[in-house]
VOMAR-394431 format. One record per residue (C-alpha): x, y, z. Coordinates in steps of 0.5 Angstrom, whole numbers, padded with zeros to 4 digits, always signed. Example, Ala and Ser with C-alpha at 12.3 -4.5 7.8 and 13.67 -1.06 7.14 Angstrom:
+0025-0009+0016 +0027-0002+0014 
END
This chain:
-0008-0054+0009 -0001-0057+0006 +0005-0054+0008 +0008-0050+0002 +0016-0048+0002 +0018-0042-0003 +0024-0039-0004 +0023-0031-0006 +0029-0026-0008 +0027-0021-0003 +0034-0016-0005 +0040-0018-0008 +0044-0023-0005 +0038-0025+0000 +0034-0030+0000 +0029-0033+0005 +0025-0039+0006 +0018-0038+0007 +0013-0043+0011 +0005-0043+0010 +0002-0044+0017 -0004-0046+0020 -0008-0041+0024 -0006-0038+0031 -0009-0042+0037 -0011-0039+0044 -0011-0043+0051 -0013-0040+0058 -0007-0043+0062 -0009-0040+0069 -0014-0037+0073 -0014-0035+0080 -0021-0034+0083 -0019-0032+0090 -0016-0025+0087 -0019-0025+0080 -0013-0025+0077 -0012-0029+0071 -0007-0031+0065 -0009-0033+0057 -0004-0035+0052 -0004-0034+0045 +0000-0038+0040 +0003-0036+0033 +0006-0040+0028 +0012-0038+0023 +0010-0032+0019 +0010-0032+0011 +0013-0026+0007 +0011-0025+0000 +0014-0020-0005 +0009-0014-0008 +0010-0009-0013 +0006-0002-0011 +0007+0004-0015 +0013+0001-0018 +0016+0000-0012 +0018-0007-0009 +0015-0009-0002 +0014-0015+0003 +0008-0017+0006 +0008-0021+0012 +0002-0026+0013 +0000-0029+0019 -0006-0034+0018 -0012-0031+0021 -0009-0025+0023 -0010-0019+0020 -0005-0013+0018 -0006-0006+0020 -0003+0001+0023 -0003+0008+0022 -0002+0011+0015 +0005+0011+0012 +0007+0006+0018 +0009-0001+0016 +0003-0006+0016 +0004-0012+0020 +0000-0017+0023 -0005-0015+0029 -0009-0020+0033 -0015-0019+0037 -0016-0021+0044 -0023-0020+0047 -0022-0022+0054 -0028-0022+0059 -0027-0020+0066 -0030-0023+0073 -0037-0020+0075 -0036-0014+0079 -0029-0013+0078 -0025-0007+0076 -0018-0007+0071 -0012-0006+0075 -0007-0008+0070 -0005-0012+0064 +0001-0014+0062 +0003-0018+0056 +0009-0023+0056 +0013-0025+0050 +0016-0032+0049 +0023-0031+0046 +0024-0027+0040 +0025-0031+0033 +0029-0028+0028 +0026-0029+0021 +0031-0025+0017 +0034-0019+0015 +0033-0014+0008 +0026-0014+0009 +0022-0008+0006 +0015-0008+0009 +0010-0005+0005 +0007+0002+0009 -0001+0002+0010 -0004+0006+0005 -0009+0012+0006 -0016+0010+0005 -0020+0014+0000 -0027+0016+0000 -0032+0012-0005 -0033+0019-0009 -0032+0020-0016 -0026+0024-0017 -0019+0023-0020 -0014+0020-0014 -0007+0020-0013 -0005+0013-0011 +0002+0015-0009 +0005+0011-0003 +0006+0015+0003 +0011+0013+0008 +0013+0016+0015 +0021+0017+0013 +0022+0017+0021 +0020+0010+0022 +0023+0007+0016 +0030+0010+0017 +0029+0008+0025 +0034+0003+0028 +0029+0002+0033 +0024-0004+0034 +0017-0003+0031 +0012-0003+0034 +0015-0001+0040 +0009-0004+0044 +0008-0011+0044 +0000-0010+0045 -0005-0004+0044 -0010-0003+0050 -0016-0001+0046 -0021+0000+0052 -0026-0004+0056 -0033-0004+0054 -0039-0007+0057 -0044-0012+0055 -0050-0013+0059 -0046-0012+0065 -0040-0016+0063 -0034-0012+0062 -0030-0014+0056 -0022-0012+0055 -0020-0011+0048 -0013-0011+0046 -0009-0011+0039 -0003-0016+0040 +0003-0015+0036 +0006-0022+0035 +0011-0019+0029 +0017-0014+0030 +0021-0010+0025 +0027-0006+0025 +0026-0002+0019 +0033+0001+0018 +0036-0006+0017 +0030-0010+0015 +0030-0015+0021 +0024-0018+0022 +0022-0022+0028 +0016-0026+0031 +0014-0029+0038 +0011-0036+0038 +0007-0034+0044 +0004-0028+0048 +0002-0029+0055 -0003-0024+0057 -0004-0023+0065 -0010-0019+0067 -0010-0016+0074 -0017-0014+0077 -0020-0012+0084 -0027-0013+0087 -0031-0007+0085 -0039-0007+0086 -0042-0003+0080 -0048+0000+0082 -0050+0002+0075 -0049-0004+0072 -0053-0007+0066 -0052-0014+0069 -0059-0018+0068 -0057-0025+0070 -0060-0028+0064 -0058-0034+0061 -0059-0031+0054 -0054-0026+0056 -0049-0031+0058 -0050-0035+0052 -0049-0029+0048 -0042-0026+0052 -0039-0033+0051 -0039-0032+0044 -0036-0025+0044 -0030-0027+0048 -0023-0032+0049 -0024-0034+0056 -0032-0036+0057 -0030-0040+0063 -0029-0035+0067 -0037-0034+0068 -0040-0036+0074 -0046-0040+0072 -0049-0039+0079 -0051-0032+0078 -0055-0033+0072 -0063-0035+0071 -0067-0037+0066 -0074-0034+0068 -0077-0028+0066 -0083-0024+0068 -0090-0024+0065 -0089-0016+0063 -0082-0018+0059 -0082-0016+0052 -0077-0018+0046 -0078-0012+0042 -0079-0004+0044 -0082+0000+0038 -0081+0008+0040 -0086+0012+0036 -0091+0018+0036 -0098+0018+0038 -0100+0019+0031 -0096+0013+0028 -0097+0008+0034 -0103+0005+0030 -0099+0004+0024 -0094+0000+0028 -0100-0004+0031 -0100-0009+0025 -0093-0010+0026 -0093-0011+0033 -0099-0017+0032 -0095-0020+0027 -0089-0021+0032 -0093-0023+0037 -0096-0029+0033 -0089-0031+0032 -0086-0031+0039 -0083-0024+0039 -0087-0021+0044 -0087-0013+0042 -0089-0007+0046 -0090+0000+0043 -0089+0006+0047 -0089+0013+0044 -0085+0020+0046 -0091+0022+0050 -0089+0016+0055 -0082+0019+0055 -0084+0026+0057 -0090+0029+0058 -0089+0034+0052 -0086+0030+0046 -0083+0036+0042 -0078+0036+0048 -0076+0029+0048 -0068+0029+0047 -0064+0023+0044 -0061+0023+0052 -0068+0022+0054 -0069+0017+0049 -0063+0013+0051 -0065+0013+0058 -0072+0011+0057 -0069+0005+0053 -0064+0003+0058 -0069+0003+0064 -0074-0001+0059 -0068-0006+0058 -0067-0007+0065 -0074-0007+0067 -0077-0011+0061 -0071-0016+0058 -0072-0013+0051 -0067-0015+0046 -0069-0011+0040 -0071-0003+0039 -0074-0001+0033 -0074+0007+0032 -0081+0009+0029 -0080+0015+0025 -0075+0020+0021 -0070+0024+0024 -0075+0030+0025 -0080+0025+0028 -0076+0021+0033 -0069+0025+0034 -0062+0022+0032 -0056+0023+0036 -0051+0027+0032 -0044+0024+0033 -0037+0027+0032 -0032+0023+0028 -0025+0024+0025 -0022+0019+0019 -0015+0019+0022 -0011+0024+0026 -0011+0030+0021 -0016+0027+0017 -0023+0029+0015 -0028+0030+0021 -0036+0030+0021 -0042+0030+0025 -0046+0024+0023 -0053+0021+0025 -0052+0015+0029 -0057+0010+0032 -0051+0006+0035 -0052+0011+0041 -0059+0008+0043 -0056+0001+0042 -0050+0002+0047 -0053+0004+0054 -0047+0004+0058 -0044+0011+0061 -0044+0018+0057 -0042+0020+0050 -0040+0027+0052 -0035+0026+0058 -0032+0033+0057 -0039+0036+0056 -0037+0040+0050 -0041+0041+0043 -0038+0034+0040 -0041+0027+0042 -0038+0021+0041 -0030+0023+0041 -0026+0017+0043 -0025+0020+0050 -0032+0022+0051 -0034+0016+0055 -0034+0015+0063 -0028+0018+0066 -0025+0020+0060 -0025+0013+0057 -0027+0011+0050 -0035+0011+0049 -0039+0005+0050 -0039+0001+0043 -0042-0006+0045 -0049-0006+0044 -0054-0008+0050 -0060-0008+0045 -0060-0008+0037 -0063-0002+0033 -0066-0001+0027 -0070+0005+0024 -0076+0006+0020 -0075+0013+0017 -0083+0015+0016 -0086+0022+0017 -0091+0023+0022 -0096+0027+0018 -0098+0021+0013 -0100+0014+0014 -0097+0012+0007 -0090+0011+0009 -0091+0007+0016 -0096+0003+0012 -0091+0002+0006 -0085+0000+0011 -0090-0005+0016 -0093-0008+0010 -0086-0010+0007 -0084-0012+0014 -0090-0017+0015 -0089-0019+0008 -0082-0022+0009 -0085-0025+0016 -0090-0028+0013 -0086-0031+0008 -0082-0034+0013 -0076-0030+0010 -0073-0032+0004 -0069-0039+0004 -0067-0038-0003 -0067-0034-0010 -0063-0029-0013 -0057-0025-0010 -0055-0019-0014 -0048-0017-0013 -0047-0010-0016 -0040-0007-0017 -0038+0000-0021 -0032+0003-0023 -0028+0006-0018 -0022+0009-0019 -0016+0009-0024 -0008+0009-0023 -0009+0003-0022 -0016+0001-0025 -0020-0001-0018 -0027-0004-0019 -0032-0005-0014 -0034-0012-0017 -0027-0014-0014 -0029-0012-0007 -0036-0016-0008 -0033-0022-0011 -0030-0023-0004 -0037-0024-0001 -0039-0030-0006 -0037-0036-0002 -0033-0032+0003 -0026-0030+0003 -0019-0030+0006 -0016-0024+0002 -0012-0019+0006 -0010-0023+0012 -0017-0025+0015 -0022-0030+0013 -0030-0029+0013 -0036-0033+0011 -0040-0031+0005 -0046-0032+0001 -0046-0039-0001 -0047-0040-0008 -0050-0047-0007 -0056-0044-0003 -0057-0038-0007 -0057-0036-0014 -0051-0031-0015 -0052-0026-0021 -0047-0020-0022 -0048-0014-0025 -0040-0011-0026 -0038-0005-0030 -0031-0009-0030 -0035-0014-0034 -0040-0010-0038 -0039-0007-0045 -0035-0001-0044 -0035-0002-0037 -0041+0002-0035 -0048-0002-0034 -0054+0002-0035 -0059+0004-0030 -0065+0000-0034 -0061-0006-0033 -0061-0006-0025 -0068-0004-0025 -0070-0010-0030 -0066-0015-0026 -0070-0012-0019 -0077-0013-0022 -0075-0020-0024 -0074-0022-0017 -0068-0021-0013 -0068-0023-0005 -0061-0019-0003 -0057-0014-0006 -0050-0012-0005 -0047-0006-0008 -0040-0002-0008 -0040+0004-0012 -0041+0012-0012 -0047+0015-0009 -0049+0021-0005 -0055+0023-0001 -0060+0022-0007 -0056+0017-0011 -0054+0010-0010 -0054+0004-0015 -0054+0009-0021 -0061+0011-0019 -0064+0017-0016 -0069+0018-0011 -0075+0018-0016 -0072+0012-0019 -0075+0008-0013 -0082+0009-0016 -0080+0005-0022 -0079-0001-0018 -0084-0007-0018 -0081-0012-0015 -0085-0018-0013 -0082-0019-0006 -0078-0014-0002 -0071-0014-0002 -0065-0013+0003 -0059-0008+0000 -0053-0007+0003 -0049-0001+0000 -0042+0002+0001 -0043+0008-0003 -0042+0015+0000 -0048+0018+0004 -0054+0014+0001 -0056+0013+0009 -0056+0020+0011 -0063+0020+0014 -0061+0027+0018 -0063+0031+0011 -0057+0035+0011 -0059+0038+0004 -0066+0038+0006 -0069+0032+0002 -0069+0025+0004 -0064+0020+0003 -0065+0014-0002 -0065+0009+0004 -0071+0012+0006 -0074+0012-0001 -0072+0005-0002 -0075+0003+0005 -0081+0007+0006 -0083+0012+0001 -0085+0006-0004 -0090+0000-0004 -0084-0004-0007 -0077-0004-0006 -0073-0006+0000 -0076-0008+0007 -0069-0007+0010 -0062-0003+0008 -0056-0002+0011 -0052+0004+0008 -0047+0010+0010 -0049+0016+0013 -0043+0020+0010 -0037+0017+0006 -0036+0010+0005 -0028+0008+0005 -0024+0004+0000 -0017+0004-0002 -0014+0005-0009 -0011-0001-0013 -0014-0006-0007 -0020-0009-0004 -0018-0008+0004 -0022-0002+0005 -0025+0000+0012 -0032-0001+0009 -0031-0007+0006 -0029-0010+0013 -0035-0009+0015 -0039-0011+0010 -0035-0018+0010 -0036-0019+0017 -0044-0017+0016 -0044-0023+0012 -0039-0027+0016 -0044-0026+0022 -0050-0029+0018 -0047-0035+0015 -0041-0036+0019 -0043-0035+0026 -0050-0037+0025 -0053-0030+0027 -0059-0029+0022 -0062-0023+0025 -0060-0017+0021 -0060-0012+0027 -0055-0017+0031 -0051-0018+0025 -0050-0011+0023 -0048-0010+0030 -0043-0016+0030 -0040-0013+0024 -0038-0007+0028 -0036-0011+0034 -0031-0016+0030 -0028-0010+0028 -0027-0007+0035 -0020-0008+0036 -0018-0004+0030 -0023+0002+0032 -0016+0006+0033 -0014+0005+0026 -0016+0010+0020 -0023+0010+0018 -0026+0005+0023 -0029+0009+0028 -0032+0013+0022 -0035+0007+0019 -0037+0004+0026 -0042+0010+0027 -0045+0011+0021 -0047+0004+0019 -0055+0005+0021 -0060-0001+0019 -0066+0002+0016 -0071-0004+0018 -0074-0008+0023 -0067-0011+0027 -0071-0017+0029 -0072-0020+0022 -0068-0026+0020 -0065-0029+0014 -0067-0036+0012 -0060-0039+0010 -0063-0046+0008 -0069-0049+0006 -0071-0050+0013 -0075-0055+0017 -0078-0054+0024 -0075-0058+0030 -0079-0064+0032 -0084-0063+0038 -0079-0063+0045 -0080-0069+0049 -0084-0068+0055 -0080-0064+0061 -0077-0069+0066 -0077-0067+0073 -0081-0067+0080 -0088-0068+0080 -0089-0065+0087 -0086-0059+0090 -0087-0053+0095 -0087-0046+0094 -0081-0041+0094 -0076-0047+0092 -0072-0048+0086 -0074-0054+0082 -0070-0057+0076 -0073-0059+0069 -0070-0062+0063 -0072-0063+0055 -0069-0064+0049 -0071-0064+0041 -0068-0065+0035 -0068-0061+0028 -0068-0065+0022 -0063-0060+0018 -0058-0060+0024 -0059-0053+0026 -0058-0050+0032 -0064-0050+0037 -0067-0045+0042 -0072-0047+0047 -0078-0043+0051 -0081-0045+0057 -0088-0044+0059 -0088-0045+0067 -0096-0044+0067 -0096-0039+0073 -0096-0033+0068 -0088-0033+0066 -0084-0035+0061 -0077-0036+0059 -0073-0032+0054 -0071-0036+0048 -0065-0040+0051 -0060-0042+0046 -0057-0044+0042 -0056-0051+0043 -0054-0057+0039 -0059-0061+0036 -0061-0067+0041 -0057-0063+0046 -0061-0063+0053 -0063-0057+0056 -0063-0055+0064 -0068-0050+0067 -0070-0048+0074 -0076-0044+0076 -0079-0042+0083 -0087-0042+0084 -0089-0037+0089 -0096-0040+0090 -0099-0046+0091 -0103-0050+0085 -0103-0055+0080 -0098-0053+0074 -0097-0055+0067 -0090-0054+0065 -0089-0055+0057 -0083-0053+0052 -0083-0051+0045 -0077-0050+0040 -0075-0046+0034 -0069-0046+0030 -0064-0041+0028 -0069-0039+0022 -0074-0038+0027 -0078-0044+0025 -0082-0046+0031 -0084-0053+0034 -0091-0055+0037 -0091-0054+0045 -0089-0061+0048 -0094-0065+0052 -0094-0062+0059 -0091-0064+0065 -0096-0063+0071 -0093-0061+0078 -0097-0060+0084 -0094-0054+0088 -0096-0054+0096 -0094-0050+0102 -0089-0052+0107 -0093-0056+0113 -0093-0050+0118 -0100-0051+0120 -0098-0055+0126 -0094-0049+0129 -0100-0045+0127 -0104-0049+0132 -0099-0049+0137 -0098-0042+0137 -0106-0041+0138 -0106-0046+0144 -0101-0042+0147 -0105-0035+0146 -0111-0039+0149 -0107-0042+0155 -0101-0039+0157 -0100-0044+0163 -0099-0049+0157 -0093-0045+0154 -0090-0044+0161 -0090-0052+0163 -0087-0053+0156 -0081-0048+0157 -0080-0051+0164 -0080-0058+0161 -0075-0056+0156 -0070-0052+0160 -0070-0058+0166 
END
């Protein structure tokens, strides 16, 4: 990016030179493995300031490339950099301090814009008057006072992650003085503490995922991980009822055929009296199954009155709206309690263990099929659409429909402006996300902004869907039984040739707990009709936006969802939904962010993956290399590799021919060699082979096998000698005399 110099008049008699800069950088500068203390340094370039007019008043915005702005409502909006820091295994955080470099003066006379109050995406007349905290704006004290905010520590599969929000820019509101730090050094102090209830499994697949979540992956001890799994391990668990079990069997079989080993368990497996099963029972069962069987995905097979959902309490911001909402996040994040104070409200920010935050990083990825228990129709609809998508290998191309409605006046605010940020990605509002590439998908738009009289009709949407749409992104007004300008019964008008995926920011369209005694439209689209959607992500309660801008809370999650798919190579829908949340975790304390974190439920199979390009499977892997003979109970190393013509990332699965397989390991670069170790416990001849699949789940054939002969150690001579000693005790005495003299 070229450097640009701009002179702006900030106030009368004042000018400032502004430099557009490159992104921040991170470097780990010190690790002390002796006492588990370490240091990470974050570097920043010179901020950029620009003028902006809001509600007729002139303000300044501060840009740090790649660093998003935020704060409490009415407070100055300043850059806040996320920090995700991995702690050593079996350690406890003692202290964290952030040491700034010398403060750099940027100038005075700045009038930093305040954080605008979010608004629910509902049809109402809204007052867009800016709220300012006058105590802050009249203060001569440094703002923010603290260089960092400690968001919390959270666990992912036994790995503990410290989450911070760093404040590299400071401001004195009364004088308008602005400063920044060129770098912030984070010092972390821990102590050794064994966690008896840890969800650590020591699997390479877990390690490969945590590496992508943190700024300091070098702290992982490679010696602690293993690649092996047992024959009773699974990739996905389906939890449903005895009545519905047979309806999900075809889906299990379809997944098994594609290498996603799946098992179905019913509520009667959890408790002898299924009607007595509580969300706490289900979460405990998932936790135990995760530990014992290595699962990665969970599909809840039933509506909220069939397989209960947990109601979590949330507040939009201090003094803002509060609500209870159904949240399957409770079944994904398996560490600790969600009700430490044992009151009637689960999910409060201090409801985690010891009064800390609840667990917000998922061990497993959750989806729900909202099917009723008294008929086969809904489960058959859901399963048939899911299998149809699987059998088509996902959709490599086709139309994406971006749908935007008129939101608010004063000033006019358009859903189409929000949706445009998803096409090919965006760096709007100080953060960068990848989007749906227009060179892969045909992008179509249906915007009130561009339509005659600014109001496209429902019939136009239905026609476009029935013509064939693969993905729908939507921002507009909605309610429990209404979304995309369609009511529940309009779902029966959909005759689309292939089922689609839909993501909507509309209010309440995903409220599957039926607070008004009727099913929400997400259920109609995914389970009540033969056509419609194979999966949907929708809000259980209010979606949130901002009048006159696009930096809404719900928009941050939708942008991060598509960034996960097209920017981070996370094509699985359940993983991408969770990644969109965890990428916003450092903002969980800001207005409406926890609200959105809880409510974005997936209506669909979480293991389904988007096929983002025209795709070819990897080549058959090379014959594994390694020893051809060995002994029982000894560990042996093997290697292999393959290439992918599309240069996609590759996963590998190993068959050790002893009834055990590895997990899908990766991702690895095309052509990169993978190493694996295994131990055989019985003698025999084993044919070791490996196959590969790319990130779009296109699989190679199995490799040619490497034959390995495993035998027992040569201990038979000692056995014979012991037998002789038992028969002839004098011989043993003579041998002892010889050895001792």
